[in-house]
All heavy atoms as a GROMACS GRO file, in nm:
protein
  575
    1MET      N    1   3.586  13.063   8.649
    1MET     CA    2   3.660  13.177   8.684
    1MET      C    3   3.636  13.294   8.588
    1MET      O    4   3.625  13.267   8.473
    1MET     CB    5   3.806  13.152   8.685
    1MET     CG    6   3.860  13.042   8.775
    1MET     SD    7   3.819  13.075   8.943
    1MET     CE    8   3.836  12.910   9.003
    2ALA      N    9   3.624  13.407   8.642
    2ALA     CA   10   3.590  13.535   8.553
    2ALA      C   11   3.713  13.593   8.548
    2ALA      O   12   3.796  13.619   8.630
    2ALA     CB   13   3.478  13.608   8.621
    3ARG      N   14   3.746  13.652   8.414
    3ARG     CA   15   3.863  13.731   8.395
    3ARG      C   16   3.834  13.878   8.428
    3ARG      O   17   3.727  13.922   8.395
    3ARG     CB   18   3.918  13.716   8.255
    3ARG     CG   19   3.966  13.587   8.220
    3ARG     CD   20   4.041  13.579   8.096
    3ARG     NE   21   4.079  13.456   8.050
    3ARG     CZ   22   4.197  13.399   8.102
    3ARG    NH1   23   4.276  13.469   8.187
    3ARG    NH2   24   4.238  13.278   8.061
    4GLN      N   25   3.934  13.954   8.483
    4GLN     CA   26   3.907  14.096   8.506
    4GLN      C   27   3.955  14.173   8.389
    4GLN      O   28   4.051  14.137   8.320
    4GLN     CB   29   3.992  14.140   8.629
    4GLN     CG   30   3.971  14.079   8.759
    4GLN     CD   31   4.036  14.138   8.863
    4GLN    OE1   32   4.062  14.266   8.872
    4GLN    NE2   33   4.097  14.061   8.950
    5LYS      N   34   3.873  14.271   8.342
    5LYS     CA   35   3.902  14.357   8.226
    5LYS      C   36   3.905  14.496   8.277
    5LYS      O   37   3.856  14.536   8.375
    5LYS     CB   38   3.806  14.346   8.118
    5LYS     CG   39   3.813  14.217   8.030
    5LYS     CD   40   3.728  14.223   7.920
    5LYS     CE   41   3.767  14.128   7.804
    5LYS     NZ   42   3.685  14.146   7.692
    6GLY      N   43   3.975  14.579   8.204
    6GLY     CA   44   3.983  14.726   8.245
    6GLY      C   45   4.120  14.759   8.292
    6GLY      O   46   4.211  14.672   8.299
    7ILE      N   47   4.126  14.893   8.326
    7ILE     CA   48   4.262  14.939   8.375
    7ILE      C   49   4.284  14.921   8.524
    7ILE      O   50   4.404  14.925   8.565
    7ILE     CB   51   4.284  15.091   8.334
    7ILE    CG1   52   4.170  15.177   8.403
    7ILE    CG2   53   4.268  15.109   8.181
    7ILE    CD1   54   4.186  15.325   8.384
    8ILE      N   55   4.187  14.897   8.596
    8ILE     CA   56   4.198  14.886   8.736
    8ILE      C   57   4.186  14.730   8.770
    8ILE      O   58   4.081  14.668   8.743
    8ILE     CB   59   4.102  14.954   8.830
    8ILE    CG1   60   4.107  15.100   8.797
    8ILE    CG2   61   4.111  14.921   8.975
    8ILE    CD1   62   4.004  15.185   8.859
    9LYS      N   63   4.294  14.676   8.821
    9LYS     CA   64   4.297  14.518   8.857
    9LYS      C   65   4.293  14.521   9.006
    9LYS      O   66   4.365  14.579   9.088
    9LYS     CB   67   4.426  14.456   8.802
    9LYS     CG   68   4.450  14.474   8.660
    9LYS     CD   69   4.340  14.401   8.576
    9LYS     CE   70   4.371  14.417   8.434
    9LYS     NZ   71   4.265  14.379   8.342
   10LEU      N   72   4.194  14.436   9.048
   10LEU     CA   73   4.172  14.425   9.197
   10LEU      C   74   4.240  14.304   9.254
   10LEU      O   75   4.257  14.197   9.189
   10LEU     CB   76   4.013  14.407   9.222
   10LEU     CG   77   3.935  14.527   9.178
   10LEU    CD1   78   3.785  14.498   9.192
   10LEU    CD2   79   3.965  14.652   9.260
   11LYS      N   80   4.278  14.303   9.378
   11LYS     CA   81   4.333  14.192   9.448
   11LYS      C   82   4.280  14.189   9.592
   11LYS      O   83   4.282  14.296   9.661
   11LYS     CB   84   4.483  14.202   9.450
   11LYS     CG   85   4.551  14.083   9.526
   11LYS     CD   86   4.707  14.104   9.517
   11LYS     CE   87   4.775  13.993   9.579
   11LYS     NZ   88   4.920  14.008   9.583
   12GLY      N   89   4.216  14.078   9.636
   12GLY     CA   90   4.159  14.083   9.758
   12GLY      C   91   4.006  14.034   9.762
   12GLY      O   92   3.972  13.958   9.656
   13THR      N   93   3.936  14.043   9.862
   13THR     CA   94   3.794  14.013   9.874
   13THR      C   95   3.702  14.119   9.890
   13THR      O   96   3.724  14.205   9.972
   13THR     CB   97   3.783  13.900   9.981
   13THR    OG1   98   3.890  13.802   9.956
   13THR    CG2   99   3.643  13.848   9.986
   14ILE      N  100   3.597  14.116   9.815
   14ILE     CA  101   3.487  14.210   9.830
   14ILE      C  102   3.367  14.128   9.842
   14ILE      O  103   3.323  14.061   9.744
   14ILE     CB  104   3.478  14.311   9.718
   14ILE    CG1  105   3.600  14.393   9.711
   14ILE    CG2  106   3.348  14.397   9.737
   14ILE    CD1  107   3.605  14.486   9.593
   15GLY      N  108   3.299  14.117   9.965
   15GLY     CA  109   3.187  14.038   9.984
   15GLY      C  110   3.229  13.890   9.964
   15GLY      O  111   3.308  13.839  10.028
   16ASP      N  112   3.152  13.827   9.876
   16ASP     CA  113   3.185  13.683   9.847
   16ASP      C  114   3.270  13.662   9.723
   16ASP      O  115   3.274  13.552   9.673
   16ASP     CB  116   3.049  13.606   9.832
   16ASP     CG  117   2.978  13.582   9.970
   16ASP    OD1  118   3.056  13.603  10.068
   16ASP    OD2  119   2.862  13.540   9.968
   17ILE      N  120   3.325  13.767   9.663
   17ILE     CA  121   3.395  13.758   9.540
   17ILE      C  122   3.547  13.779   9.585
   17ILE      O  123   3.583  13.892   9.637
   17ILE     CB  124   3.350  13.863   9.428
   17ILE    CG1  125   3.204  13.827   9.400
   17ILE    CG2  126   3.445  13.851   9.313
   17ILE    CD1  127   3.142  13.921   9.305
   18THR      N  128   3.634  13.691   9.544
   18THR     CA  129   3.778  13.702   9.564
   18THR      C  130   3.851  13.742   9.426
   18THR      O  131   3.822  13.668   9.317
   18THR     CB  132   3.830  13.583   9.615
   18THR    OG1  133   3.769  13.549   9.738
   18THR    CG2  134   3.988  13.584   9.642
   19PHE      N  135   3.926  13.837   9.433
   19PHE     CA  136   4.008  13.884   9.314
   19PHE      C  137   4.161  13.839   9.343
   19PHE      O  138   4.203  13.865   9.440
   19PHE     CB  139   3.998  14.032   9.293
   19PHE     CG  140   3.851  14.076   9.281
   19PHE    CD1  141   3.787  14.116   9.382
   19PHE    CD2  142   3.802  14.088   9.152
   19PHE    CE1  143   3.650  14.166   9.370
   19PHE    CE2  144   3.668  14.129   9.129
   19PHE     CZ  145   3.588  14.170   9.242
   20TYR      N  146   4.214  13.782   9.235
   20TYR     CA  147   4.360  13.741   9.245
   20TYR      C  148   4.418  13.733   9.117
   20TYR      O  149   4.357  13.743   9.012
   20TYR     CB  150   4.361  13.601   9.321
   20TYR     CG  151   4.294  13.492   9.248
   20TYR    CD1  152   4.359  13.401   9.168
   20TYR    CD2  153   4.150  13.483   9.258
   20TYR    CE1  154   4.288  13.302   9.098
   20TYR    CE2  155   4.075  13.378   9.185
   20TYR     CZ  156   4.158  13.296   9.113
   20TYR     OH  157   4.091  13.197   9.034
   21LYS      N  158   4.555  13.720   9.129
   21LYS     CA  159   4.635  13.715   8.993
   21LYS      C  160   4.707  13.588   8.986
   21LYS      O  161   4.759  13.524   9.084
   21LYS     CB  162   4.740  13.832   9.001
   21LYS     CG  163   4.829  13.830   8.880
   21LYS     CD  164   4.934  13.947   8.892
   21LYS     CE  165   5.015  13.950   8.770
   21LYS     NZ  166   5.119  14.055   8.778
   22THR      N  167   4.702  13.530   8.860
   22THR     CA  168   4.775  13.399   8.833
   22THR      C  169   4.859  13.429   8.713
   22THR      O  170   4.855  13.537   8.656
   22THR     CB  171   4.670  13.283   8.807
   22THR    OG1  172   4.600  13.309   8.678
   22THR    CG2  173   4.574  13.265   8.914
   23GLN      N  174   4.924  13.326   8.654
   23GLN     CA  175   5.009  13.343   8.543
   23GLN      C  176   4.902  13.351   8.420
   23GLN      O  177   4.954  13.400   8.315
   23GLN     CB  178   5.100  13.242   8.522
   23GLN     CG  179   5.040  13.084   8.514
   23GLN     CD  180   5.154  12.989   8.524
   23GLN    OE1  181   5.181  12.940   8.628
   23GLN    NE2  182   5.207  12.948   8.412
   24ASP      N  183   4.779  13.319   8.438
   24ASP     CA  184   4.680  13.333   8.333
   24ASP      C  185   4.623  13.475   8.332
   24ASP      O  186   4.547  13.501   8.247
   24ASP     CB  187   4.569  13.234   8.344
   24ASP     CG  188   4.619  13.088   8.329
   24ASP    OD1  189   4.711  13.063   8.252
   24ASP    OD2  190   4.564  12.999   8.391
   25GLY      N  191   4.653  13.563   8.428
   25GLY     CA  192   4.610  13.695   8.424
   25GLY      C  193   4.530  13.717   8.560
   25GLY      O  194   4.538  13.648   8.655
   26HIS      N  195   4.454  13.831   8.561
   26HIS     CA  196   4.377  13.870   8.680
   26HIS      C  197   4.243  13.801   8.669
   26HIS      O  198   4.172  13.817   8.570
   26HIS     CB  199   4.361  14.021   8.677
   26HIS     CG  200   4.494  14.088   8.718
   26HIS    ND1  201   4.533  14.119   8.833
   26HIS    CD2  202   4.579  14.135   8.621
   26HIS    CE1  203   4.651  14.181   8.828
   26HIS    NE2  204   4.687  14.201   8.699
   27LEU      N  205   4.204  13.720   8.783
   27LEU     CA  206   4.081  13.651   8.788
   27LEU      C  207   3.992  13.690   8.910
   27LEU      O  208   4.050  13.746   8.998
   27LEU     CB  209   4.119  13.502   8.785
   27LEU     CG  210   4.205  13.446   8.674
   27LEU    CD1  211   4.232  13.295   8.701
   27LEU    CD2  212   4.139  13.459   8.543
   28ALA      N  213   3.866  13.648   8.899
   28ALA     CA  214   3.772  13.670   9.009
   28ALA      C  215   3.696  13.539   9.027
   28ALA      O  216   3.670  13.477   8.937
   28ALA     CB  217   3.684  13.785   8.986
   29ARG      N  218   3.662  13.497   9.147
   29ARG     CA  219   3.577  13.388   9.178
   29ARG      C  220   3.488  13.411   9.296
   29ARG      O  221   3.521  13.493   9.387
   29ARG     CB  222   3.666  13.254   9.195
   29ARG     CG  223   3.743  13.253   9.323
   29ARG     CD  224   3.822  13.134   9.327
   29ARG     NE  225   3.904  13.133   9.443
   29ARG     CZ  226   3.888  13.050   9.540
   29ARG    NH1  227   3.810  12.959   9.541
   29ARG    NH2  228   3.973  13.064   9.655
   30GLU      N  229   3.373  13.342   9.294
   30GLU     CA  230   3.288  13.357   9.398
   30GLU      C  231   3.324  13.256   9.503
   30GLU      O  232   3.360  13.140   9.476
   30GLU     CB  233   3.143  13.324   9.343
   30GLU     CG  234   3.025  13.359   9.440
   30GLU     CD  235   2.901  13.356   9.381
   30GLU    OE1  236   2.881  13.299   9.268
   30GLU    OE2  237   2.799  13.407   9.435
   31LYS      N  238   3.297  13.288   9.632
   31LYS     CA  239   3.317  13.200   9.743
   31LYS      C  240   3.228  13.078   9.730
   31LYS      O  241   3.107  13.090   9.693
   31LYS     CB  242   3.289  13.267   9.870
   31LYS     CG  243   3.313  13.185   9.995
   31LYS     CD  244   3.282  13.270  10.125
   31LYS     CE  245   3.308  13.185  10.249
   31LYS     NZ  246   3.268  13.263  10.367
   32GLY      N  247   3.272  12.964   9.756
   32GLY     CA  248   3.193  12.839   9.738
   32GLY      C  249   3.238  12.729   9.845
   32GLY      O  250   3.310  12.763   9.933
   33GLY      N  251   3.179  12.618   9.822
   33GLY     CA  252   3.215  12.506   9.920
   33GLY      C  253   3.106  12.483  10.020
   33GLY      O  254   3.002  12.552  10.020
   34ILE      N  255   3.137  12.390  10.112
   34ILE     CA  256   3.039  12.351  10.213
   34ILE      C  257   3.084  12.395  10.338
   34ILE      O  258   3.204  12.383  10.379
   34ILE     CB  259   3.023  12.190  10.205
   34ILE    CG1  260   2.978  12.147  10.064
   34ILE    CG2  261   2.932  12.148  10.311
   34ILE    CD1  262   2.983  12.000  10.042
   35GLU      N  263   2.989  12.440  10.431
   35GLU     CA  264   3.032  12.493  10.552
   35GLU      C  265   3.067  12.378  10.645
   35GLU      O  266   3.009  12.267  10.633
   35GLU     CB  267   2.900  12.574  10.610
   35GLU     CG  268   2.863  12.694  10.539
   35GLU     CD  269   2.742  12.746  10.579
   35GLU    OE1  270   2.677  12.701  10.676
   35GLU    OE2  271   2.695  12.853  10.525
   36ALA      N  272   3.151  12.400  10.730
   36ALA     CA  273   3.206  12.291  10.827
   36ALA      C  274   3.091  12.244  10.910
   36ALA      O  275   3.090  12.117  10.942
   36ALA     CB  276   3.317  12.346  10.914
   37SER      N  277   3.012  12.329  10.955
   37SER     CA  278   2.896  12.290  11.040
   37SER      C  279   2.796  12.187  10.967
   37SER      O  280   2.754  12.092  11.032
   37SER     CB  281   2.814  12.405  11.097
   37SER     OG  282   2.758  12.479  10.982
   38ARG      N  283   2.782  12.203  10.836
   38ARG     CA  284   2.696  12.125  10.759
   38ARG      C  285   2.760  11.987  10.740
   38ARG      O  286   2.704  11.879  10.753
   38ARG     CB  287   2.669  12.182  10.616
   38ARG     CG  288   2.575  12.098  10.535
   38ARG     CD  289   2.539  12.173  10.410
   38ARG     NE  290   2.473  12.072  10.320
   38ARG     CZ  291   2.479  12.080  10.197
   38ARG    NH1  292   2.538  12.175  10.142
   38ARG    NH2  293   2.414  11.985  10.127
   39ILE      N  294   2.896  11.981  10.726
   39ILE     CA  295   2.977  11.853  10.710
   39ILE      C  296   2.957  11.767  10.833
   39ILE      O  297   2.933  11.654  10.831
   39ILE     CB  298   3.120  11.889  10.673
   39ILE    CG1  299   3.126  11.931  10.534
   39ILE    CG2  300   3.198  11.759  10.682
   39ILE    CD1  301   3.262  11.973  10.490
   40LYS      N  302   2.969  11.841  10.951
   40LYS     CA  303   2.958  11.769  11.076
   40LYS      C  304   2.823  11.710  11.106
   40LYS      O  305   2.810  11.597  11.183
   40LYS     CB  306   2.999  11.862  11.192
   40LYS     CG  307   3.152  11.894  11.191
   40LYS     CD  308   3.174  11.991  11.300
   40LYS     CE  309   3.321  12.052  11.292
   40LYS     NZ  310   3.351  12.154  11.378
   41VAL      N  311   2.719  11.772  11.054
   41VAL     CA  312   2.578  11.728  11.095
   41VAL      C  313   2.522  11.642  10.999
   41VAL      O  314   2.440  11.553  11.026
   41VAL     CB  315   2.485  11.864  11.107
   41VAL    CG1  316   2.347  11.821  11.130
   41VAL    CG2  317   2.544  11.937  11.218
   42THR      N  318   2.544  11.655  10.856
   42THR     CA  319   2.481  11.590  10.753
   42THR      C  320   2.520  11.437  10.760
   42THR      O  321   2.640  11.413  10.758
   42THR     CB  322   2.512  11.647  10.622
   42THR    OG1  323   2.477  11.794  10.621
   42THR    CG2  324   2.442  11.585  10.509
   43LEU      N  325   2.421  11.354  10.740
   43LEU     CA  326   2.447  11.208  10.738
   43LEU      C  327   2.530  11.165  10.628
   43LEU      O  328   2.619  11.067  10.641
   43LEU     CB  329   2.318  11.132  10.738
   43LEU     CG  330   2.229  11.140  10.867
   43LEU    CD1  331   2.095  11.072  10.840
   43LEU    CD2  332   2.298  11.076  10.986
   44ARG      N  333   2.517  11.224  10.514
   44ARG     CA  334   2.602  11.188  10.401
   44ARG      C  335   2.753  11.199  10.429
   44ARG      O  336   2.829  11.122  10.370
   44ARG     CB  337   2.574  11.281  10.281
   44ARG     CG  338   2.453  11.256  10.211
   44ARG     CD  339   2.463  11.350  10.082
   44ARG     NE  340   2.349  11.372  10.024
   44ARG     CZ  341   2.325  11.463   9.928
   44ARG    NH1  342   2.427  11.542   9.885
   44ARG    NH2  343   2.214  11.477   9.865
   45PHE      N  344   2.797  11.290  10.511
   45PHE     CA  345   2.940  11.315  10.537
   45PHE      C  346   2.988  11.238  10.655
   45PHE      O  347   3.112  11.239  10.680
   45PHE     CB  348   2.960  11.463  10.552
   45PHE     CG  349   2.930  11.545  10.434
   45PHE    CD1  350   2.817  11.624  10.418
   45PHE    CD2  351   3.015  11.540  10.315
   45PHE    CE1  352   2.791  11.702  10.313
   45PHE    CE2  353   2.981  11.613  10.207
   45PHE     CZ  354   2.872  11.697  10.206
   46LYS      N  355   2.901  11.172  10.729
   46LYS     CA  356   2.938  11.107  10.855
   46LYS      C  357   3.049  11.005  10.819
   46LYS      O  358   3.146  10.991  10.892
   46LYS     CB  359   2.817  11.031  10.918
   46LYS     CG  360   2.732  11.121  10.975
   46LYS     CD  361   2.716  11.098  11.128
   46LYS     CE  362   2.611  11.188  11.183
   46LYS     NZ  363   2.654  11.257  11.297
   47GLU      N  364   3.036  10.923  10.717
   47GLU     CA  365   3.132  10.828  10.676
   47GLU      C  366   3.268  10.894  10.640
   47GLU      O  367   3.380  10.839  10.681
   47GLU     CB  368   3.085  10.734  10.556
   47GLU     CG  369   3.175  10.621  10.522
   47GLU     CD  370   3.175  10.515  10.619
   47GLU    OE1  371   3.081  10.504  10.709
   47GLU    OE2  372   3.265  10.436  10.618
   48LEU      N  373   3.267  10.998  10.569
   48LEU     CA  374   3.384  11.065  10.531
   48LEU      C  375   3.458  11.124  10.659
   48LEU      O  376   3.581  11.106  10.670
   48LEU     CB  377   3.357  11.188  10.433
   48LEU     CG  378   3.473  11.270  10.399
   48LEU    CD1  379   3.568  11.198  10.320
   48LEU    CD2  380   3.420  11.398  10.327
   49VAL      N  381   3.388  11.176  10.747
   49VAL     CA  382   3.448  11.241  10.874
   49VAL      C  383   3.507  11.119  10.947
   49VAL      O  384   3.612  11.134  11.008
   49VAL     CB  385   3.339  11.309  10.954
   49VAL    CG1  386   3.389  11.344  11.099
   49VAL    CG2  387   3.289  11.433  10.875
   50ARG      N  388   3.444  11.008  10.956
   50ARG     CA  389   3.475  10.884  11.025
   50ARG      C  390   3.620  10.832  10.962
   50ARG      O  391   3.709  10.794  11.030
   50ARG     CB  392   3.388  10.772  11.024
   50ARG     CG  393   3.418  10.654  11.113
   50ARG     CD  394   3.309  10.547  11.106
   50ARG     NE  395   3.307  10.489  10.976
   50ARG     CZ  396   3.395  10.394  10.930
   50ARG    NH1  397   3.495  10.356  11.002
   50ARG    NH2  398   3.382  10.346  10.813
   51MET      N  399   3.635  10.853  10.830
   51MET     CA  400   3.747  10.787  10.761
   51MET      C  401   3.874  10.884  10.748
   51MET      O  402   3.978  10.850  10.713
   51MET     CB  403   3.713  10.763  10.617
   51MET     CG  404   3.617  10.637  10.603
   51MET     SD  405   3.566  10.604  10.445
   51MET     CE  406   3.721  10.604  10.348
   52VAL      N  407   3.849  11.021  10.779
   52VAL     CA  408   3.956  11.113  10.771
   52VAL      C  409   4.094  11.068  10.836
   52VAL      O  410   4.199  11.081  10.781
   52VAL     CB  411   3.916  11.256  10.817
   52VAL    CG1  412   4.027  11.348  10.839
   52VAL    CG2  413   3.818  11.319  10.725
   53PRO      N  414   4.090  11.024  10.968
   53PRO     CA  415   4.221  10.992  11.024
   53PRO      C  416   4.289  10.873  10.950
   53PRO      O  417   4.404  10.882  10.935
   53PRO     CB  418   4.176  10.931  11.160
   53PRO     CG  419   4.057  11.002  11.198
   53PRO     CD  420   3.975  11.022  11.057
   54SER      N  421   4.222  10.787  10.895
   54SER     CA  422   4.270  10.671  10.823
   54SER      C  423   4.335  10.733  10.681
   54SER      O  424   4.443  10.682  10.644
   54SER     CB  425   4.174  10.559  10.786
   54SER     OG  426   4.121  10.516  10.904
   55LEU      N  427   4.262  10.822  10.616
   55LEU     CA  428   4.305  10.880  10.500
   55LEU      C  429   4.438  10.960  10.523
   55LEU      O  430   4.534  10.959  10.445
   55LEU     CB  431   4.201  10.964  10.426
   55LEU     CG  432   4.077  10.887  10.390
   55LEU    CD1  433   3.970  10.986  10.346
   55LEU    CD2  434   4.116  10.798  10.276
   56VAL      N  435   4.446  11.034  10.630
   56VAL     CA  436   4.566  11.101  10.664
   56VAL      C  437   4.677  11.019  10.688
   56VAL      O  438   4.792  11.044  10.645
   56VAL     CB  439   4.535  11.189  10.800
   56VAL    CG1  440   4.659  11.262  10.850
   56VAL    CG2  441   4.439  11.306  10.763
   57GLU      N  442   4.664  10.906  10.758
   57GLU     CA  443   4.766  10.815  10.789
   57GLU      C  444   4.809  10.752  10.650
   57GLU      O  445   4.932  10.737  10.631
   57GLU     CB  446   4.711  10.701  10.881
   57GLU     CG  447   4.824  10.615  10.923
   57GLU     CD  448   4.935  10.680  11.009
   57GLU    OE1  449   4.905  10.772  11.074
   57GLU    OE2  450   5.053  10.638  10.996
   58LEU      N  451   4.727  10.719  10.556
   58LEU     CA  452   4.764  10.670  10.429
   58LEU      C  453   4.855  10.764  10.353
   58LEU      O  454   4.954  10.732  10.292
   58LEU     CB  455   4.651  10.629  10.352
   58LEU     CG  456   4.576  10.502  10.397
   58LEU    CD1  457   4.448  10.487  10.316
   58LEU    CD2  458   4.666  10.385  10.374
   59VAL      N  459   4.821  10.896  10.361
   59VAL     CA  460   4.885  10.993  10.288
   59VAL      C  461   5.029  11.000  10.349
   59VAL      O  462   5.130  11.017  10.270
   59VAL     CB  463   4.811  11.135  10.293
   59VAL    CG1  464   4.905  11.247  10.240
   59VAL    CG2  465   4.692  11.130  10.205
   60LYS      N  466   5.042  11.006  10.485
   60LYS     CA  467   5.166  11.021  10.539
   60LYS      C  468   5.254  10.898  10.505
   60LYS      O  469   5.372  10.913  10.480
   60LYS     CB  470   5.154  11.016  10.692
   60LYS     CG  471   5.097  11.145  10.743
   60LYS     CD  472   5.091  11.144  10.899
   60LYS     CE  473   5.026  11.265  10.954
   60LYS     NZ  474   5.010  11.250  11.102
   61GLN      N  475   5.201  10.776  10.497
   61GLN     CA  476   5.278  10.652  10.471
   61GLN      C  477   5.325  10.667  10.328
   61GLN      O  478   5.444  10.628  10.276
   61GLN     CB  479   5.195  10.534  10.488
   61GLN     CG  480   5.167  10.498  10.629
   61GLN     CD  481   5.075  10.381  10.646
   61GLN    OE1  482   5.036  10.317  10.553
   61GLN    NE2  483   5.039  10.359  10.775
   62GLU      N  484   5.240  10.712  10.227
   62GLU     CA  485   5.271  10.729  10.087
   62GLU      C  486   5.383  10.832  10.075
   62GLU      O  487   5.473  10.807   9.992
   62GLU     CB  488   5.144  10.764  10.010
   62GLU     CG  489   5.164  10.776   9.851
   62GLU     CD  490   5.206  10.645   9.782
   62GLU    OE1  491   5.166  10.532   9.841
   62GLU    OE2  492   5.277  10.647   9.683
   63ASN      N  493   5.372  10.934  10.141
   63ASN     CA  494   5.478  11.040  10.133
   63ASN      C  495   5.615  10.984  10.183
   63ASN      O  496   5.713  11.001  10.121
   63ASN     CB  497   5.441  11.173  10.210
   63ASN     CG  498   5.337  11.247  10.131
   63ASN    OD1  499   5.320  11.242  10.014
   63ASN    ND2  500   5.266  11.336  10.212
   64PHE      N  501   5.611  10.905  10.287
   64PHE     CA  502   5.725  10.847  10.342
   64PHE      C  503   5.788  10.744  10.236
   64PHE      O  504   5.905  10.749  10.212
   64PHE     CB  505   5.706  10.771  10.467
   64PHE     CG  506   5.828  10.704  10.528
   64PHE    CD1  507   5.930  10.778  10.593
   64PHE    CD2  508   5.834  10.565  10.511
   64PHE    CE1  509   6.028  10.716  10.642
   64PHE    CE2  510   5.953  10.499  10.569
   64PHE     CZ  511   6.048  10.571  10.623
   65ALA      N  512   5.703  10.663  10.180
   65ALA     CA  513   5.740  10.570  10.074
   65ALA      C  514   5.807  10.638   9.963
   65ALA      O  515   5.905  10.595   9.910
   65ALA     CB  516   5.632  10.474  10.029
   66ASN      N  517   5.742  10.746   9.915
   66ASN     CA  518   5.811  10.829   9.799
   66ASN      C  519   5.941  10.879   9.842
   66ASN      O  520   6.033  10.878   9.753
   66ASN     CB  521   5.709  10.939   9.754
   66ASN     CG  522   5.588  10.876   9.681
   66ASN    OD1  523   5.592  10.768   9.639
   66ASN    ND2  524   5.486  10.955   9.690
   67CYS      N  525   5.958  10.933   9.962
   67CYS     CA  526   6.082  10.994  10.000
   67CYS      C  527   6.191  10.876  10.016
   67CYS      O  528   6.304  10.896   9.962
   67CYS     CB  529   6.069  11.057  10.143
   67CYS     SG  530   5.976  11.205  10.136
   68TYR      N  531   6.150  10.758  10.058
   68TYR     CA  532   6.240  10.660  10.072
   68TYR      C  533   6.298  10.610   9.929
   68TYR      O  534   6.418  10.576   9.908
   68TYR     CB  535   6.180  10.541  10.144
   68TYR     CG  536   6.278  10.412  10.164
   68TYR    CD1  537   6.380  10.425  10.251
   68TYR    CD2  538   6.261  10.301  10.082
   68TYR    CE1  539   6.472  10.314  10.264
   68TYR    CE2  540   6.346  10.193  10.098
   68TYR     CZ  541   6.449  10.198  10.183
   68TYR     OH  542   6.531  10.095  10.195
   69GLU      N  543   6.196  10.595   9.841
   69GLU     CA  544   6.230  10.548   9.704
   69GLU      C  545   6.333  10.655   9.644
   69GLU      O  546   6.418  10.607   9.563
   69GLU     CB  547   6.112  10.541   9.614
   69GLU     CG  548   6.016  10.413   9.653
   69GLU     CD  549   5.890  10.416   9.569
   69GLU    OE1  550   5.865  10.499   9.481
   69GLU    OE2  551   5.811  10.329   9.601
   70SER      N  552   6.307  10.786   9.648
   70SER     CA  553   6.398  10.878   9.593
   70SER      C  554   6.538  10.880   9.668
   70SER      O  555   6.635  10.895   9.592
   70SER     CB  556   6.338  11.022   9.601
   70SER     OG  557   6.333  11.058   9.732
   71ILE      N  558   6.551  10.846   9.789
   71ILE     CA  559   6.681  10.844   9.851
   71ILE      C  560   6.748  10.719   9.808
   71ILE      O  561   6.869  10.720   9.783
   71ILE     CB  562   6.661  10.839  10.005
   71ILE    CG1  563   6.610  10.975  10.051
   71ILE    CG2  564   6.795  10.801  10.083
   71ILE    CD1  565   6.570  10.982  10.197
   72ALA      N  566   6.672  10.602   9.800
   72ALA     CA  567   6.730  10.476   9.760
   72ALA      C  568   6.783  10.465   9.623
   72ALA      O  569   6.867  10.390   9.592
   72ALA     CB  570   6.637  10.358   9.799
   73ALA      N  571   6.725  10.547   9.536
   73ALA     CA  572   6.757  10.543   9.398
   73ALA      C  573   6.891  10.601   9.359
   73ALA      O  574   6.955  10.659   9.421
   73ALA     CB  575   6.649  10.606   9.308
   0.00000   0.00000   0.00000
C-alpha cells in the first residue's frame, strides 16, 4: 500500500488505482486479483470451483456452531 502525501487527499478510483482512508491514514493501492473468466477456464482452479459449495456449507455450519456455543454458555 502506498501512503498519500500532500495537502490534497483523494478518495475513489482513478484508472486502476484506488484511493481510500483508513485509521492508518490515506492510502492508495493498485487493482489486482484474478479475473473471474480466468478462474472458470484455468485447470488449476477447477478443483477450487468444484469445492466452493462444500466450503460454503462448512462455513455456515461453523457459524451456527459458534452461535449455539455462545447462547449455551
